[in-house]
C-alpha positions in Angstrom: 14.4 10.6 101.7 10.9 10.4 102.5 7.9 9.9 100.0 4.5 10.6 100.2 1.7 9.7 97.4 -2.0 10.1 97.1 -4.2 8.8 94.1 -7.6 10.0 93.3 -10.5 8.6 90.8 -13.6 10.2 90.3 -16.4 9.0 87.4 -19.9 10.1 86.9 -22.4 9.5 83.6 -24.8 7.7 82.0 -24.9 5.9 78.5 -28.6 6.0 77.3 -30.3 4.0 74.9 -33.6 4.1 72.7 -34.6 0.4 72.2 -37.5 -0.5 70.0 -38.1 -4.0 70.1 -40.4 -6.5 67.8 -41.1 -10.2 69.1 -43.3 -13.5 68.0 -43.5 -17.0 67.3 -42.0 -18.8 64.9 -43.8 -21.9 66.0 -45.4 -23.3 68.7 -43.1 -23.7 71.0 -40.4 -21.2 69.5 -40.3 -17.5 69.8 -38.2 -15.0 68.4 -37.2 -11.2 69.4 -35.4 -8.3 68.0 -34.2 -5.5 69.7 -32.3 -2.8 67.8 -30.3 -0.3 70.6 -29.6 3.2 69.6 -27.2 5.2 71.8 -28.1 8.5 72.0 -28.6 11.4 74.0 -32.2 12.1 75.0 -34.4 13.7 77.2 -33.7 11.1 79.7 -30.2 12.6 79.8 -26.8 13.4 78.0 -24.7 10.0 76.9 -21.6 10.1 78.2 -19.5 10.6 81.5 -16.6 12.4 82.3 -13.3 11.3 84.9 -10.6 12.9 86.5 -7.7 11.5 88.0 -5.6 13.4 91.1 -2.3 12.4 92.3 -0.3 14.0 94.6 3.5 13.2 96.1 5.7 14.7 97.6 9.6 13.6 97.9 11.3 14.7 101.1 15.2 15.5 101.1 17.8 17.0 103.5 14.4 18.6 105.2 13.0 20.0 102.2 9.9 19.0 100.5 9.5 19.0 96.9 5.6 18.5 95.7 3.9 17.3 92.4 0.1 17.6 91.8 -0.8 15.9 89.2 -4.8 16.5 87.1 -5.5 14.4 84.4 -9.6 15.1 83.4 -10.9 13.3 80.3 -14.7 14.2 79.1 -17.0 11.8 76.4 -20.2 13.3 75.0 -23.0 12.8 72.6 -21.9 8.7 72.7 -23.9 7.8 69.4 -24.0 4.3 68.2 -26.5 1.5 67.0 -26.4 -2.7 68.1 -28.4 -5.2 68.2 -29.9 -7.7 70.5 -31.0 -11.2 69.2 -33.5 -13.4 71.6 -34.5 -17.2 71.2 -36.9 -18.6 73.9 -38.0 -22.4 73.7 -40.7 -23.7 75.3 -39.4 -27.3 75.4 -41.9 -28.7 77.8 -44.6 -27.6 80.3 -42.5 -27.2 82.9 -39.0 -26.4 80.8 -38.1 -23.0 79.0 -34.5 -22.6 77.3 -33.6 -19.6 76.0 -30.6 -17.4 74.1 -29.9 -13.9 74.0 -26.8 -12.3 71.7 -25.9 -8.7 72.0 -23.9 -7.5 68.8 -20.6 -5.2 69.8 -21.0 -1.7 69.8 -18.5 0.5 68.1 -20.0 4.3 68.5 -18.6 7.8 68.0 -18.0 10.1 70.6 -16.9 13.6 71.3 -13.5 13.6 73.3 -12.0 16.6 75.1 -9.8 16.8 78.3 -6.6 18.5 80.2 -3.4 17.3 81.8 -2.4 20.0 84.2 1.2 19.1 86.7 2.6 21.7 89.1 5.7 21.5 87.5 4.4 22.6 84.4 5.2 25.8 83.0 3.3 26.6 80.7 -0.2 25.6 82.4 -2.2 22.9 81.3 -2.1 20.7 77.7 -5.6 20.4 76.3 -7.0 18.2 73.9 -9.7 17.5 71.1 -10.7 14.6 69.0 -13.2 12.6 68.0 -13.0 8.9 68.7 -14.9 5.7 69.1 -16.3 3.8 72.1 -16.6 -0.4 71.4 -18.2 -2.7 73.7 -18.1 -6.2 73.0 -20.4 -8.9 72.0 -21.9 -10.9 74.6 -23.7 -14.0 74.3 -25.8 -15.9 77.0 -27.9 -18.6 77.2 -30.7 -19.8 80.6 -33.2 -22.5 81.6 -36.2 -22.2 83.5 -37.7 -24.7 85.3 -41.3 -24.3 86.6 -41.4 -26.6 89.7 -45.0 -25.7 91.0 -47.3 -22.7 91.0 -45.4 -21.2 93.6 -41.5 -22.0 92.8 -39.6 -21.6 89.1 -36.0 -22.1 89.2 -33.8 -20.3 86.8 -30.3 -20.3 85.4 -28.0 -18.1 83.0 -24.5 -18.3 81.8 -23.0 -15.2 79.7 -19.7 -14.7 78.3 -17.7 -11.6 76.7 -14.4 -10.9 76.1 -13.2 -7.6 77.4 -10.1 -7.2 74.8 -13.1 -5.8 72.6 -13.6 -3.1 75.9 -12.1 0.0 74.4 -11.5 3.5 73.1 -9.9 4.3 69.6 -8.4 7.4 68.8 -8.3 9.2 66.0 -5.2 8.0 64.9 -5.9 4.5 65.7 -4.6 4.1 69.1 -6.6 1.6 70.9 -7.2 2.6 74.9 -8.2 -0.5 77.1 -11.5 0.2 79.2 -10.2 -1.9 81.4 -6.7 -0.8 82.5 -6.6 2.2 80.8 -3.0 0.9 78.7 -3.0 1.3 75.2 -3.0 -2.5 73.1 0.3 -1.3 71.8 2.0 -1.2 74.9 4.3 -3.6 76.0 2.7 -3.6 79.4 -0.9 -4.4 77.3 -2.6 -7.6 79.0 -4.4 -9.7 76.8 -7.5 -10.3 79.1 -9.4 -13.7 79.6 -13.1 -13.7 78.5 -15.7 -12.6 81.4 -18.0 -15.7 82.2 -20.7 -14.9 84.7 -23.5 -17.2 85.9 -26.9 -16.2 87.8 -29.0 -18.7 89.7 -32.5 -17.7 91.4 
């Protein structure tokens, strides 16, 4: 018995936002800002994405090959929703500034369609249509900038978010993780650690 397997994944698309913002001084050294992120398709382009997974396999038994091809296509269109970004900037001294930012969680609606096709399907492809929700996790970050002199400023930032809140929810309540594609009620689903990033420049 000999087996061969090939796996291919393609994805393309874009998510667009229109983000009006306002900012001002609370005190002489403390400023605050608020941005409203309006997730919509616009003249910049559509807001959505599509992905196609292709799986090809062949099993050879006693010189006879048994091929199998599986195609799974998923398309999310017209992603629409709102979330907010809140920022604070404190000028502690003439050289040191401290900042904080919080992006609220996004729950956006999307039009979903797709199909599954297998070479061993007798009746042809199976098509899907649904109204789904796209969930992106809240994210917060803190940072600091120190002005060494007129030519050099050092800056750093720490950001944290929870990938377990990064999922798609079907109309029947099923949640599909963006991270590994597994439904969250599946025993094989993973409880992911927080994503933490540090930037320095």
